[in-house]
C-alpha positions, 0 to 999 in steps of 0.5 A: 500500500502506497504511503500517504506521505512519502518522505525522501532526502537527497542532496540535503533536500527533504521532499514531503509528497502528499500521496492520497490521489483517491481523495484528491490528497485530502489530509487526515490526522495520520497524515498530519502526524507524518508531516509534523514528524518529518518537518520536526526531524528536518528542523534539527537534522544538520544533513537537511538544509531545505524542505520541499512540499509536493502534491501528486497526480496533478493535485496539491491537496483538497484540504482536510478530510471532512469525514476524519475532521468531523469525527474529532471528539476534542480539538486542542493544541496537541492534535496533529493538525496543530503540531503540523502547523507549528512545525511548519511555521517554526521551521528554521530552514527554507520551505519550498512548495510546488502547487498544481491543481487544487489547494483547498483550505490549509492547502492555501493557508500553509503557503503563508508560512513557506518561503518559495511557492511555484504554481502551475497555470491550472492551480486553484486556491480556496479558503472555504472555512466560513462556507463550512461554518468555521473561522479562518485558521493558521494565522491567515486572519493576520497574515493574509490582509498584510500580504494581499490587502484587506479587501482581497483577503476579505473576499477570499475568506468571507466568500471562500470562492476559488481563485486562480494562479494569475490572481495568486501571483498578482496578490503575492501569494506565489512566486511565479507560474511555471509549466513544471512547478515540481521541477522548478521547486526542486531546482530552487531547493538545490540552489538553496542547499548550496548556499551557506546554511547558517547564513540562509537560516539567519536570513529567514529568521530576520525576514520573519522577525517581528511577526512570530508573536502576532502569528502565534496570538492569531493562531491561538485566537483562531483555534479557540473560535475554530473549536467552537465552530466544530461543535456548532450547528453550522459546521454540522449542517455543512458536513451533512450537506457535503455527504448528502451532496446537497447545498447547505441551508443556513437560513435558520441561523441568525 
């Protein structure tokens, strides 16, 4: 059986490939644990200088596996999703991403914590948290308005509609649109791996200086509201509608 997260290290580059094509690479708790383990290892391993995050079968990730997520009995700081979020946000080494196809939910918000992002022309980004009766996550409520401006961030987060690679590029969410994002990402990883490693780590640290505390505060505030949303009726209606393949009806909520 193919591993849902494939981890390989070559030429000082650790590649993490999401491989669950039958579910459009939707992430479950077991996959978040594997990703968190790998990133934590990369952060402390002197033989790893760069992390590369990839999808598979022409798809990055459809975001959280709703069946897995809706079955959660508790939502706290020790859950695998939060471990992954913090491991990626705090990784001291460069993280390079290749995006093709859909990047839903955390598939888009995780990009805010990475260093270089290359996308295919067919990439489609979306953050449909509100559509599911939930609030934004992964400090996107803090980082996104500062990156793309308030009105664009409000449109993306409040409506949750998908947008393409051209719009993502104009907004500064990605570095460039390329024909072969995976090859481009790996080539950039090799360039970074040949750079002076301590200088690269210090440059990244300085680039992120001043936002660590606000990001952590935003993640904590979002976590509290997200947990309430998961236990609330709007999320239950969204999940019920999703599995029944019908449009959700929020008209009874005020």
